[in-house]
N, C-alpha and C positions, 0 to 999 in steps of 0.2 A: 436228704430228708431223714429226720430222726425216726426211730421205731415208734415213739409216742405219737408223732404227727401221722405216720402211716396208719397206725391203729385208729386214730380219730377219723381219717379219711375213709378207711374201710367201714367204720361204724356209721358214718354219715351216708355213704352210698348205699349200704344195706338198709338203713332206716328209710331212705327216700324210695328205694325200689319196693320195699314192703308197703309203704303208704300208697304208692301208685297201684300196686296189686289189689289193695283194698278197694280202690276205685274201679277195679276191673279194667285197668289200662296198663298194659305191660310197658316196661321201660327197658333200656339197655344200660349197662354199666361197663366201663372199661377204665383200666389204669395202664394198659399196655402202651408202650412208647410209640409204636408206629401208628396205632389207632388215634392216640392223642395228638400226634403231629398232624394227621389228616383232619381231625376235628378243628384244631387251631387254625389251619389254613382255610377251612370253610368258614369259620367264624370271622376271620380277618376279611375275607371277601364279602361276607354279609354286612359287617360293620362299615365297610367302604361304601355301601349303598345308602348310609344314613345322611340325610340332608338337614335334619332338625332334631333337637332333643329338648324334652321337657323333664327337668329333674325336680322332684317334689320330696325333699328330705323329710318333711313333717309326716308324710304317710309312707315313706320308704319305697317310693316308686319312681321309675324312669320310663318315659315313653319315647321310643325312637320313631321318627318319621322317615321312611325310606323314599328313594327317588321315584318310586312308582305310586306313592301316596299311601302305602300300607303302613300300619302302626304295629309296633312290637312293644309289649309291656313287660317290664322286668321289675319284679319285687325283690328288694334287697335292703338289708339294714345298712350296708356300706356304700353301695354305688351312688345313690343320690347325693351323699355328702362329698364323695370324691369329685363329682361333676359340678357341684354348686360353687359359685364364685364366692370366695371368702368375703365376709363383711368387714369393712374398714370404717372407722369413725374419724378419719383425718379430714380436716376441712380443706 
């Protein structure tokens, strides 16, 4: 990772933590390798419970439906486009 990318990540995490603090909701931030590895493992396990996905690129939202019926909503400018099936005009 370049120094410029590392600086952008530091700025983004600080900005998000500050916004959460304004809402009086504390958050945690980590870039430590062992903690990130643990978080990635937890996320992989969590994603493995997904049984359906609704991707809505027009509003930048993805809804995950888990095997227990719970819904998780993710707001992202990129993820819905990554998940959407590309349009083709072939007959």
